C-alpha positions in Angstrom: -102.4 -36.4 217.9 -104.9 -37.7 220.4 -102.9 -38.6 223.5 -104.2 -39.8 226.8 -103.2 -38.2 230.0 -100.4 -38.0 232.6 -100.8 -36.8 236.1 -101.6 -33.1 236.3 -99.5 -33.0 239.5 -96.4 -33.0 237.3 -97.0 -29.4 236.5 -95.2 -26.6 238.4 -96.9 -25.4 241.6 -97.5 -21.9 240.1 -99.6 -23.4 237.3 -101.1 -26.4 238.9 -104.5 -24.9 239.2 -104.9 -24.7 235.5 -106.2 -27.6 233.4 -102.9 -28.4 231.7 -103.0 -32.2 231.0 -105.4 -34.1 228.9 -106.6 -35.9 232.1 -107.4 -32.5 233.7 -109.2 -31.5 230.5 -111.4 -34.6 230.9 -110.1 -36.6 227.9 -108.6 -39.7 229.4 -108.4 -41.7 232.6 -105.0 -41.5 234.3 -102.9 -44.6 234.9 -102.5 -46.2 238.3 -99.7 -44.4 240.1 -97.1 -46.6 241.9 -94.6 -44.8 244.2 -91.6 -47.2 243.4 -92.2 -47.2 239.6 -89.2 -46.5 237.3 -89.0 -45.2 233.8 -87.6 -48.1 231.6 -86.9 -45.6 228.8 -84.4 -43.5 230.8 -80.8 -43.8 229.6 -78.0 -45.0 231.9 -76.3 -42.4 234.1 -73.4 -42.3 234.6 -72.3 -44.1 231.4 -69.4 -46.4 231.1 -67.3 -47.4 228.1 -69.4 -50.6 227.8 -72.5 -48.5 227.1 -70.9 -47.3 223.9 -69.1 -50.5 222.8 -71.9 -53.0 223.2 -74.2 -51.3 220.7 -71.4 -51.7 218.1 -71.4 -55.4 218.8 -75.2 -55.4 218.6 -75.4 -53.6 215.3 -72.8 -55.9 213.8 -74.6 -58.9 215.1 -77.9 -57.7 213.6 -76.3 -57.2 210.2 -74.4 -60.4 210.1 -77.5 -62.4 211.1 -79.6 -60.7 208.4 -76.9 -61.2 205.8 -76.0 -64.8 206.7 -79.4 -66.2 205.8 -79.4 -65.1 202.1 -75.7 -65.9 201.9 -76.3 -69.5 203.0 -79.2 -69.7 200.5 -76.9 -68.5 197.7 -78.8 -65.3 197.0 -76.6 -63.3 194.6 -76.7 -60.0 196.4 -75.2 -61.5 199.6 -72.2 -63.2 197.9 -69.7 -60.4 198.8 -65.9 -60.6 198.5 -63.0 -58.2 199.2 -63.1 -57.2 195.6 -66.7 -56.2 196.0 -65.9 -54.1 199.0 -63.2 -52.3 197.1 -65.5 -51.7 194.2 -68.2 -50.3 196.5 -65.8 -47.7 197.9 -64.6 -46.8 194.4 -68.0 -46.3 192.8 -69.7 -44.6 195.8 -73.5 -44.0 196.1 -76.2 -44.5 193.5 -80.0 -44.7 193.5 -81.0 -48.4 193.5 -84.0 -50.1 191.9 -85.3 -52.4 194.7 -89.1 -52.8 195.2 -91.1 -50.1 196.9 -91.9 -52.2 200.0 -88.2 -53.1 200.5 -86.9 -49.5 200.3 -89.7 -47.7 202.0 -90.5 -50.1 204.8 -88.0 -52.9 205.2 -85.0 -50.6 205.3 -86.5 -48.2 207.9 -87.5 -51.1 210.1 -84.0 -52.5 209.9 -82.6 -49.1 210.8 -84.9 -49.2 213.8 -83.2 -52.4 214.9 -79.8 -50.6 214.9 -81.3 -47.7 216.8 -82.8 -50.1 219.4 -79.4 -51.8 219.9 -78.1 -48.5 221.2 -81.1 -47.7 223.3 -81.2 -51.1 225.1 -77.6 -50.4 226.2 -78.5 -47.3 228.0 -77.9 -44.6 225.4 -80.1 -41.6 224.7 -82.1 -40.9 221.5 -79.4 -38.6 220.2 -76.6 -41.0 221.2 -78.3 -43.8 219.2 -78.3 -41.8 216.0 -74.7 -42.5 214.9 -75.1 -46.2 215.5 -78.0 -46.2 213.1 -75.8 -44.5 210.5 -73.0 -47.0 211.2 -75.3 -50.0 210.7 -76.6 -48.7 207.4 -73.1 -47.9 206.2 -71.8 -51.4 207.2 -74.6 -53.0 205.2 -74.3 -50.8 202.1 -70.5 -51.2 201.8 -69.8 -54.6 203.1 -72.8 -56.9 203.0 -74.3 -56.7 199.5 -72.9 -56.8 196.0 -75.0 -53.9 194.8 -73.5 -50.4 194.9 -74.1 -48.4 198.1 -77.5 -46.8 197.7 -78.4 -43.1 198.5 -82.0 -43.9 199.1 -81.2 -46.9 201.3 -78.9 -44.7 203.4 -81.5 -42.0 203.9 -84.5 -44.3 204.5 -82.6 -46.6 206.9 -81.3 -43.8 209.1 -84.3 -41.4 209.1 -86.9 -44.2 209.2 -84.7 -46.0 211.8 -84.8 -43.1 214.2 -88.6 -43.2 214.1 -89.1 -46.9 214.2 -86.4 -47.4 216.8 -87.6 -45.0 219.4 -91.4 -45.5 218.9 -91.2 -49.3 219.1 -88.7 -49.2 221.9 -91.1 -47.1 224.0 -94.1 -49.1 223.1 -92.3 -52.3 224.0 -91.3 -50.9 227.4 -94.9 -49.7 228.1 -95.9 -53.3 228.1 -93.3 -54.5 230.5 -93.6 -54.8 234.3 -90.6 -56.3 236.1 -92.7 -56.7 239.3 -94.9 -59.4 237.8 -94.3 -63.1 237.6 -95.9 -66.3 236.2 -98.1 -66.3 233.1 -98.6 -62.6 233.4 -94.9 -61.9 233.2 -94.5 -64.4 230.3 -97.2 -62.8 228.1 -95.9 -59.3 228.8 -92.4 -60.3 227.8 -93.7 -62.1 224.8 -95.7 -59.1 223.6 -92.8 -56.7 224.2 -90.6 -59.0 222.2 -93.1 -59.0 219.3 -93.2 -55.2 219.3 -89.5 -54.7 219.5 -87.4 -57.9 218.9 -84.1 -56.2 219.8 -85.4 -55.1 223.2 -87.0 -58.5 223.9 -83.9 -60.5 222.9 -81.7 -58.2 225.0 -83.8 -58.9 228.0 -83.6 -62.6 227.4 -79.8 -62.6 226.9 -79.2 -60.4 230.0 -81.7 -62.4 232.2 -83.8 -59.3 232.8 -86.8 -61.0 231.2 -87.3 -63.0 234.5 -85.5 -60.9 237.0 -87.4 -59.3 239.8 -87.5 -55.5 239.7 -89.7 -52.4 240.2 -92.7 -51.8 238.0 -92.5 -49.4 235.1 -94.0 -46.0 235.1 -97.4 -46.3 233.4 -97.0 -43.9 230.5 -100.4 -42.6 229.1 -101.3 -44.6 226.1 -104.5 -44.3 224.0 -105.5 -46.9 221.4 -108.0 -46.6 218.5 -108.9 -49.7 216.5 -111.0 -49.9 213.3 -112.1 -52.9 211.4 -114.5 -53.0 208.4 -115.1 -53.0 204.7 -113.1 -50.5 202.7 -113.9 -49.0 199.3 -110.3 -48.4 198.2 -109.2 -50.1 195.0 -108.0 -49.2 191.6 -108.8 -45.7 190.5 -111.4 -47.0 188.2 -113.4 -48.1 191.3 -112.9 -51.9 191.0 -112.2 -52.3 194.7 -115.5 -50.8 196.0 -116.9 -53.0 198.7 -114.4 -55.8 198.1 -111.7 -54.9 200.6 -111.4 -55.5 204.4 -109.4 -52.9 206.3 -107.9 -53.1 209.8 -106.4 -49.9 211.3 -104.8 -49.3 214.7 -103.3 -46.2 216.2 -101.3 -45.6 219.3 -101.1 -42.2 221.0 -98.3 -42.3 223.5 -97.7 -39.8 226.2 -99.3 -36.5 227.2 -97.8 -33.6 225.4 -99.5 -31.0 227.6 -98.5 -32.3 231.1 -95.3 -30.4 231.3 -94.3 -26.8 230.3 -91.6 -28.2 228.0 -90.8 -31.4 226.1 -87.1 -31.9 226.0 -86.8 -35.6 225.6 -87.5 -36.9 222.0 -90.7 -39.0 221.7 -92.1 -38.3 225.1 -95.2 -37.9 223.0 -95.8 -39.5 219.6 -98.5 -41.3 217.5 -98.0 -44.4 215.4 -100.7 -46.0 213.1 -100.6 -49.1 211.0 -103.2 -50.6 208.6 -103.8 -53.6 206.4 -106.2 -53.7 203.4 -106.9 -57.1 202.0 -109.1 -58.4 199.1 -108.8 -61.1 196.4 -106.6 -58.8 194.4 -105.2 -56.3 196.9 -102.8 -56.6 199.9 -102.0 -53.1 201.0 -100.2 -51.8 204.0 -99.6 -48.4 205.6 -97.6 -47.1 208.5 -97.4 -43.5 209.6 -96.7 -41.4 212.7 -95.3 -38.2 214.2 -92.9 -38.0 217.1 -92.2 -34.8 219.1 -88.5 -34.1 219.3 -88.9 -31.0 221.5 -91.6 -28.5 222.2 -92.9 -25.6 224.4 -96.4 -25.5 225.9 -98.5 -22.3 225.9 -102.1 -21.1 226.2 -104.2 -18.4 224.6 -106.7 -18.3 227.4 -107.8 -19.8 230.7 -108.8 -23.2 229.6 -107.0 -24.0 226.3 -103.6 -25.7 226.0 -101.2 -25.8 223.1 -97.8 -27.1 222.1 -95.4 -25.7 219.5 -93.0 -28.5 218.6 -90.4 -29.7 216.2 -91.3 -33.2 215.0 -90.1 -36.2 213.1 -92.6 -37.7 210.6 -92.8 -41.0 208.8 -95.3 -42.3 206.3 -95.4 -45.5 204.2 -98.5 -46.2 202.1 -99.1 -48.9 199.5 -102.5 -49.9 198.3 -104.5 -50.5 195.1 -101.7 -52.6 193.6 -102.7 -56.1 192.4 -99.5 -57.7 193.8 -96.8 -56.9 196.3 -93.2 -56.7 195.1 -94.1 -56.0 191.5 -93.2 -53.2 189.1 -96.8 -52.5 188.4 -97.6 -48.8 189.0 -101.3 -48.9 188.2 -104.0 -48.0 190.7 -103.7 -45.8 193.8 -100.3 -44.3 194.1 -97.9 -45.6 196.7 -96.3 -43.0 198.9 -93.2 -42.7 201.1 -92.5 -39.7 203.3 -89.8 -39.1 205.9 -89.8 -35.5 207.1 -89.2 -33.1 209.9 -90.5 -29.7 210.7 -92.6 -27.5 212.9 -96.0 -28.5 214.3 -98.8 -27.0 216.4 -101.1 -29.1 218.6 -104.0 -27.6 220.5 -107.0 -28.4 222.6 -109.9 -26.0 223.2 -112.7 -27.0 225.5 -116.1 -25.6 224.4 -118.2 -26.6 227.4 -121.0 -29.3 227.7 -118.4 -32.0 227.0 -117.4 -30.6 223.6 -113.8 -29.8 222.6 -111.8 -29.0 219.5 -108.4 -30.5 218.8 -106.5 -28.9 215.9 -103.1 -29.9 214.5 -100.9 -28.4 211.8 -97.6 -29.9 210.6 -95.3 -28.1 208.2 -92.6 -30.5 207.1 -89.5 -30.5 205.0 -89.1 -33.9 203.2 -85.5 -34.7 202.3 -86.5 -38.2 201.1 -89.9 -38.9 199.5 -91.1 -41.6 197.1 -94.1 -41.8 194.7 -95.1 -44.3 192.2 -95.3 -43.2 188.5 -96.1 -45.1 185.3 -93.1 -43.5 183.7 -90.5 -44.3 186.4 -89.7 -47.7 184.9 -88.3 -46.0 181.7 -85.9 -44.0 183.8 -84.9 -46.0 186.9 -86.1 -49.6 186.3 -88.7 -49.4 189.1 -92.3 -48.2 189.5 -91.6 -45.2 191.6 -89.5 -42.0 191.7 -87.5 -40.3 194.5 -88.0 -36.7 195.3 -87.4 -34.0 197.9 -89.8 -31.3 198.9 -92.3 -30.7 201.6 -95.6 -31.8 203.2 -98.5 -30.0 205.0 -100.8 -31.9 207.3 -103.9 -30.4 208.8 -106.3 -32.1 211.2 -109.3 -30.9 213.1 -111.3 -33.1 215.6 -114.5 -32.0 217.2 -115.1 -34.3 220.1 -117.8 -35.0 222.7 -116.7 -36.9 225.8 -119.7 -39.4 225.5 -121.1 -39.1 222.0 -118.0 -39.5 219.9 -116.4 -37.2 217.4 -116.3 -35.8 213.8 -113.0 -35.0 212.1 -111.4 -33.7 209.0 -107.8 -34.3 207.8 -105.9 -32.9 204.8 -102.5 -34.1 203.8 -100.6 -32.5 200.9 -97.3 -33.5 199.4 -95.1 -31.7 196.9 -92.0 -33.5 195.6 -89.4 -32.4 193.1 -88.2 -35.6 191.5 -84.4 -36.1 191.6 -84.3 -39.7 190.4 -87.0 -41.2 188.2 -89.5 -39.5 186.0 -88.3 -35.9 186.3 -90.8 -33.2 187.2 -93.0 -32.3 190.1 -95.5 -34.4 192.0 -98.4 -32.7 193.8 -100.7 -35.2 195.6 -102.6 -35.8 198.8 -105.7 -36.9 200.6 -108.8 -35.3 202.1 -110.5 -37.4 204.9 -113.9 -36.6 206.4 -115.1 -38.9 209.2 -117.3 -39.5 212.2 -117.3 -41.9 215.1 -120.5 -42.6 217.1 -119.8 -44.0 220.6 -122.4 -46.7 221.3 -121.2 -48.1 224.6 -118.0 -47.6 226.6 -115.8 -46.6 223.7 -117.3 -49.1 221.2 -119.1 -47.7 218.2 -119.5 -47.3 214.5 -117.2 -45.1 212.3 -117.6 -43.7 208.8 -114.9 -42.2 206.6 -114.8 -40.7 203.1 -111.4 -40.2 201.5 -110.5 -38.4 198.4 -107.2 -39.3 196.7 -105.7 -37.0 194.1 -102.5 -36.4 192.2 -101.3 -33.8 189.8 -98.1 -34.9 188.1 -96.2 -32.5 185.8 -93.4 -34.3 183.9 -90.5 -32.9 182.0 -90.4 -35.7 179.3 -93.8 -37.4 179.5 -97.5 -36.5 179.4 -98.7 -35.0 182.6 -100.9 -37.2 184.8 -104.0 -36.1 186.7 -106.2 -38.5 188.8 -108.7 -38.2 191.6 -111.4 -40.3 193.1 -113.4 -40.9 196.3 -113.3 -44.0 198.5 -115.6 -44.9 201.4 -115.1 -46.8 204.6 -117.4 -48.1 207.3 -116.0 -49.9 210.4 -116.5 -51.1 213.9 -114.4 -48.8 216.1 -113.2 -48.9 219.7 -111.2 -46.4 221.7 -109.4 -47.5 224.9 
């Protein structure tokens, strides 16, 4: 997690002489400090009854709006009646057979809308959690004819926590209530695009044009890559035919304070698109710190032991979206939580090493399988298990960086093609800084899977993919 810096003056006086923040370590330029700035992310205090009731109205409004469109169009799943509601409560939860993109991305994003409905009304991260659960339960039991879904419930809630808080904070980082005119308009428009619930709430309340203090400039680093991508089917048919765009946001400075006690004070969020004549792939992944403790091994290094929330959605190598075709590169879903270690070790002469280790429990994971269709009428299986993520960056403050990343997943399948899925990626890359953060990047990625099935032939696959891209850091 490569985060930019906060002010080192935030550190306690007893430790202020030590290089605690990323800014003090020479990684990033601090934001402009304004004495009257306020943190738009802080919850209301003291809270009133309205702070707890309005999110209920908001969640119900989101659900009814999303339901009313397919209902008006006559889509079968939306034609609910009291008899359907009664049957849903009688039958209980099942595993559904919706497309991978719907279950692993659309439902988590919808959960993020429920979560944001609570946050915009002044509630904290933890207070927003039950509203996300309520929104998912309302949809599953009352707004579709399909039986309530175990996987929908889990992905909407877990994914909703991640999407809701990260997009809420990114949206607020754009806003500035002290501006006006075209500057204010475009800031409000961008914030609305990042988090529609936050933007609409500001419009309805009139806050979108009201005068107010500026927001605290939270450290935010952005990395953008665009270029040809070698990823394709495992037979190599996609080599050189795919264009990939990737962007990552690193929010906050995890080292600026002795302790992180507010969830998502520091997080990263990355998104990508891969497009060719046959492929339209997407990926979103990120890690948010729920709480953590800073420590040091020596005089100049800085580390954080943390408990994190992780999200990953990866789909690529398929010939069409929303199909039951499981050929090509596997599609992966992961929503996990666990312990993580982040560190920074200056080496001198502008060099530094940044390691990261995540050890995650994954209560809800998904992986495509050619045999899943025979068991669950879909092209992927659901499992529970764990993930290990290792990352090592060697950076020079002017020249660029080289990096290696290993992600491994182990799922025990509970619905689908029974067995165990062991898969992951190895990434080796480099970035050469040509001028002022602009440069050229190269990445080699090895994808592999080792699938051991109870009732079908085992599956083993591995191949390399290459990427070259224009890259900019700012």
